[in-house]
N, C-alpha and C positions, 0 to 999 in steps of 0.2 A: 389631499396630503398623502404622500407615500408612507405606507405603514409596514410593508413586508418585502422580503426578498425570497424568491423561490430557489431552492436547491434541487437540481436533478442529479440523482445518484444512480449511475448506470453500472450496476454490479455484475458479477459473473453469473449469477443465477436469477436475478430479479432486477427490476427497475423501480426506483422510488422517486416520488416528488414530494417535497416538504416545504411548508410555509414557515418562514422564520420571521419573528417580529424584531423590533428594535432592541429588545433586551436579550437577543440571542436565544430565544426560547422557541422550540418547535410548536406551532399553533395547530397544525394539521399535517397529516402524512398519508400518502396512498402508495401501496406497494403492489406490483404485479410481477409474477414469475414468468419466465419464458423457457422453452425447452432446451435441453442439452443434447448434442448430437455426437455420437461416437461411431464414426464410420468403420474403424478397425482398432485393435488394441493399441493404446498409446496416442491415438488421434482424438482431438476434441475440437468441435466446431460449434458455431452459432449461426443461425440464419439472421443476417443483418436486418431483415424486415421484421423479425420477431423482436429484436432489440428495439427497433424504432417504434413498432406498434405498442409494445409494453410501456415504453417511456412516454410516448405521446398520450397513450390512454391514461397513464397515471397522472400526467400533467393536467389533462382535460378534466378528469374526475376530481382532482384536487381543487381546481378553480370553481367547478360547479357545486361541489358538495360543501365547500367552506363558506359559501355565500359572500365571497369577497368581491368588491368592486374592482375590476381590473385596473382602474385608475389609481388604486392604492398600491399596486405592485410596482416596486422600484426597478427591479432587474432580475435576471436569472444567472445563477452560477451552476457550472457543470463539473461533476467529478465522476471518474470512470475507472473500470477495470483497465489496468495498463497492459501494454504490449500486444493485445489482441489486434489482429491485422485484417483490414477490410480494403478491397479494391472495387471501385465502381465506375460505371460509364459516365464521363463528364457531361454528355449531352442528355442522356435519359435519366441519370441518377440511379440506375439499376445495378446491383452488385453483379460481378462476373462469376462469383462463386460464394460459398459460405465463408464467414469469417473464420480464420484460424486462431483459436483461443490461446492465451498465454500458457496454459497447461500442456498444450500439444507438443509431443516429442518427435513428430515425423521428420523434422529437419536436423535432428541430433547428428546423424552421420555427416551432413554437409558442414556443420560447424566444427565437428571433430577433425575433418579433413583440412579445413582452413586453419584451425588453431594448432594443427600438428607441427607447424613451423613455429618454434618458440618466438622468433623475432616478430612474426606477424601477430601472434597472440598478444605479445607485449605492446605492440603498436596499437592494437584495438583498445586495450585497457588504458593506455596513455591518453588516447584521444577521447574516449567515451566515459572512462571511469568504471566500465563494466567488465566483468569476467566473461570471456566468450562463451555463449550458451544459446541453445535453441529457445530458451525462455523468451528472449528478446525478439523484436519485430523483424530485424534485417533478413534473417534466413527464411522467415515465413513469407515475406514479400518476394524474395528471390524464388522461392518454391512456386508461388502463384504465377509469377511471370514466366517461369520455365515450364509449367505443367498445363496451364490453360491455353488452348490453341489460339495463336495470334496475339496473345496478351503483351508480349514483349514489344512487338512492332507497334501496337496501338499505344503502349506506354511511351515509347520513344517519340511518337507523333503527337503526344499531348492529349490523347483521347481518353485517358484513364486517370482516376484520382486514387491515391493511397491515403489511408488515414487510420489512426487508432479510433476507438469508439467515440471519443470526444469530437474528432473531425467529422465523422459520419453524422453525428447528431447535429453539429453546427451547420453542416451542409443542408441537412433536411429542414432544420428549424428556420433557416434563412432562405429556403426555397432555392438553394443552389447559388446564392450570392456570395458566400464566403467559404473558401477552402483553406482552413487554418487549423493549427494546433497550438498548444502552449509549450513553454520551455520544459516543463516537468515531463510531459508525455514525450516530447521529442528526445529528451535525454534517456529514455528507456527503449529507444528503437535500435540502438547500436549503429546508428548512421549519423548521429549528431555529435559534433565536436563541442564538448561542454566548456572548453577554455576559450575557443574562438567564437563560440555562439553562432554556429552556422552548420548547415549540412556539409559533411566532410567528403571532399572529392575522392580521397584515397579509399574511404570505406565504400562509397558508391561504386567505384570501379571494382573493388574487391568482391562485392556481392552482385555486381551486374545490375545496378538500379539506375534507371534514367532519372535525372533530376526533375524532369518535367512532370513526373507523377507525384511529387512531394508537396505537402501543404506548406503554407507560409507559417513561420514560427513567430509567435507573439508572446508578450509578457503574460503571466498568469492573471494579473489584475489589469483589465483594459478592455477595449472594444473588440467583440467578435460578431458584430452585426446585430440585427434586430429580427424578431420573429416575423416571418412572412409566409409560413406554411398555410395553405388554404384552409386546413382543418383546425387551425388554432386561432387564439386571440392574437391580433396583429400588433406590431409595434413595441413589443417589450424588449428592451436591450439585453443582450447577453454580454456580461461584463466580467465574468470570472471563470477560469478553467484550470483544473489541476488533476493529475493522477491521484488515485484514492489515498495512497500512503502519504504523499506530500500534502494533500488536502487535510488529512487528519493531523499532520504536524502543525499546519497553520491553524486548524480549528482548536487545537490544544494551546494556542497562543505561544508557541515556541518560536519567538521572533528573533532570538539572540543566540549567539554562539554559546555552546555548553548546555543548552536546554534540549531535552529529548522527550520523545513519546514512545510508549510501547503498547501495542495492541495485543491483548491476550485473547486470541481466537483459537482456531484449530491448532495453529502454531503461533509464533509471536513475530510481529514486525516491529523492529526497533529502528528508529531514525533519530539521529543527533544533528542538530544545527551546528554548522562549523563556520558561520559567518561568510565573509567574502573569499575565503580560501577553499579551493578544491583540494582536500587532503587525500593524497594517495594512500591506499591501505596496504599494510604489510601482513594483514591477517585474512586476506581473501574477502574483505567487505567490499561493498559497492559504493562508489562516489557518485552522487547524483545531484541534480539541480533542485533546490528548494523553491517552493512557491514564495513570492515576495509581495509585499505591499507596494503600491505605486511609487512611494517616495523612498524606497530602499536603496536607490543608487545602483551600484554595480550588482552583478549576478551574485546570488547567495546560494550556498551549497549545503549538502548534508551527507553524512555517512549512513548507510543502510545495511542492515543484516537481519537474519531471521533465525529463529529457533524452530526446529522441525515439529517438535511434539510439545504441546501445551494443553489446551482443552481436550485434544484427542487422547492424551494420556489419561485424563480423568474419565472420559467416556470408556476407555479400555478397562478401567477398574470396574465400571458398571456392567458393560456389555460382555466382556470376555472373562474376567475373573469373577464377576458377580459378588464382589465384596461390599458394594454400596448399592443403594436403591435409586439414589438421585445425586446429581452433581452438587445440589445445594447443601446436602448434609455433610459434605467433606469438611467444612469449616469446623463444625462441632466435633466431628470424629477426630480431627487432627489435634484439637485442643484437649481431648480427653486423656492424652498422654503428655508428659512433660518434655520428652525428647523421642527421637526415633530408636533409642537404645542401640545406635550403631548401624541401623538398617539404612541402606541407600538404594534408591531406584535410579538406574541409568537408562533413560528411555531412547536408546539408540535403535529403534525399530527399523529405521531406514538409513542407518548410519548417523554420524555426527557432523553437524555443520560448523560454522565459525565458533571459536578459532581453531578447531581441531581438524576439520575437513578430512574425516576418515569414513569413506563410504562403506568400508567392510566391517566397521564396528557393529555390534548387535546388542540389544537391550539385555539387562540383567537386574535381578534383585539380589543385593549383596548384604552380608553381615547378619544373616538370619541365625537366630539361636532358638532354643526351645521356648524361651519366654516371649519371642516376637509374635505379634498378633496382627489382626486386621488394622487396628488403629495405627500401629507403627508403619505399616506399609502405606496406608493412605497419607499419613503425615510425610513420609519420605517421598512420595510421589509429588505432593505439593511443593515440598522443599526443592525437589529436583528442577522444577520449572524456574524457581527463583535463582538457583545456582546457574542454570544455563543462561538466563538473562544477565546475571552478574558477569559471567565470563565474556559474553558478547559486549556488555557495556564497558568493561575494562579494556577490551581490545580496541573499542572505538576511542576511548580516552587516550590510549597510547598513540593511535594513528593521528588523532586530532591535536595531540600535545596540549590537551586541556582537560580539566576534571569535569565530570558530569555534575552539573549544579543542581538539577532537579529532574525527576522522571515523572512525566504526566502519563497516566494510565487510562486505558479504556478497553472495551471488549468484554465478552461474557465472564471469563475467569477473574477479571478485575473486581467483580462483586464479592469475591472471597476475602474477607477481612484478614483471616490468618495468613493467607498467601501474600497479601499486600504488606502486612507488617513485617513478615519475614523477608520480603524483598527489600524493604527499606533498611532493615537491619544488615543484610548482606551487602547492599550497595554502599552503605554509609552516607546515603543522601536522602533527602525527603521525597516522598511520593505525593502526587496530587491527583485525586480522582474527581473529575467534574460531576456535578449534578446532572448535566445533560451529556449522555453517553454518545449522542449522535455527532461525534466530532468530525467525521468525514464530510457529511452534508453541511455541517456548520462551517467548515473551512471553505467550501465552494461559495457559500453565501457571503462569508466575510470578504472573500476576494472580490466578489461582484459589488458588494455594498461599499467597500473602500474606494473602488473605481468611480462610483457615481457621487460619493460624498454622503451616502446614506449613513455611514459611520465615518467619523472624521479622522480617526487615527487608530493605530494598533494599541495605544495606551487606553483609548476608550473601550476597545474590545477586551483587553486584559481586565479592566475594571468590572466587566460583566460577569466574571467568574465568581458567582455567589453560591453558597450552599455546597461547596466542594469539600470532600473529605481529605484530610492530610494525615499522612503516616510518617512519623519521625523515627530515625534509627535509634536503637537502644543498646546495640552491641558496642563494646569497645574494640579497638583494632586487634589486640591479641585474640579475642574470641572469634572475630570475623576471619582472621587469618587461619586459625586452627580449623574452623568449619570448612573453609575453602580448600585447605590442604587435604582434609579427609575426603572431600568430594572429588578432588583431582586424583587421589589414590584410587577411588572407585572407578573413575573414568578410565584410568590406565589399565584396569583389569579387563575391560571389554574391547579395548582397541586391538587391532590386528597386528 
């Protein structure tokens, strides 16, 4: 009898393999880091073989150490760091150079030149839902084809394969039998038309990309081949694939329009499900494809935005200001005062993101009086995270023309009860914090298990959310509006 689904979580700094049971609980997990490569300032690379060996090593160790009969494994789901770009030889399976990581800025001048024509920039956004940026895969792939000797001619001859990390792993897991990606990863390349659900000929011509190099785009929940790598257990079907943020949205059981998830990490990643409508943003947010269950029907979409400073702000209080000893103590410190007494922290250390988009803004602590102390600053810092998420969520609700019905939360800072309660108060919507914080891996597992029938429906998955914490709003609307107005006044003082 099949008892488990394996989730492979190919992150930016490490690879994990996780065994998930029918109750949606992680039974065992193995994590292996891999090196980061910085050839010059602003450049970030990974050796694709390091990604592969760490992921296969984690998978092998998971199976061996958990004493699971491989006959009990139903399927594998993959989730991955998005946008990172790999090109390899179709015949030998060898990469032609290191992977260019999503963080890498080497192609910023290329994108700036292309997007300098407003009509072209608007056309890119209209077709892909993305704001033109070096963050996405298109310019990275164009750079590789232009800089590696002979690469363009070989790509045009069909001798090379391009893929994001999911495609690279699928190719290697299936021993070269499958060159494919899923719709969520394709939607982050800036080469995929999210409305027509195909590689876009206009964009391929714009970036000089031969279509022969591209993977087949498949639904997130469905067949991606079976394991056939000589060093692995053979014959396990790969049945779920999604980029990490879309996988987390699915793992948080956000299956319907108006449901959202926010990951409180170094920054925040907020995604809101918008149903079958691709909502164009008027606030500089990204429209992207959401991972869908097999019976979802037409393509489902999401709006995505980010807050630059979240957990990093709390680390700054500890490492730079030295006013806290540990991140964990901020909850009690914040509760030790009734309010911030008018103190605001605006953490615009690297500018302000959505909905402000002010790259020149800089951080500040405002409203200080002689009576202000450590606890007021700590509380104001936590509140600033909630304010930023609130601004982003309101922008999403306006773009989607629907209210935020519930915010599902995960990530390190989501463990802070004070922050979660204040977040619910400012949003005027309930927060749900699952008992299982591994929502990204869980999403990949759910997508695979739904494809095979291991889980019968999204309703069954939603029913597995036991032991979660709920935070209900306590502010009335006048109080919420007054707090937000004061925050916006503070923001206005740091803007250029």
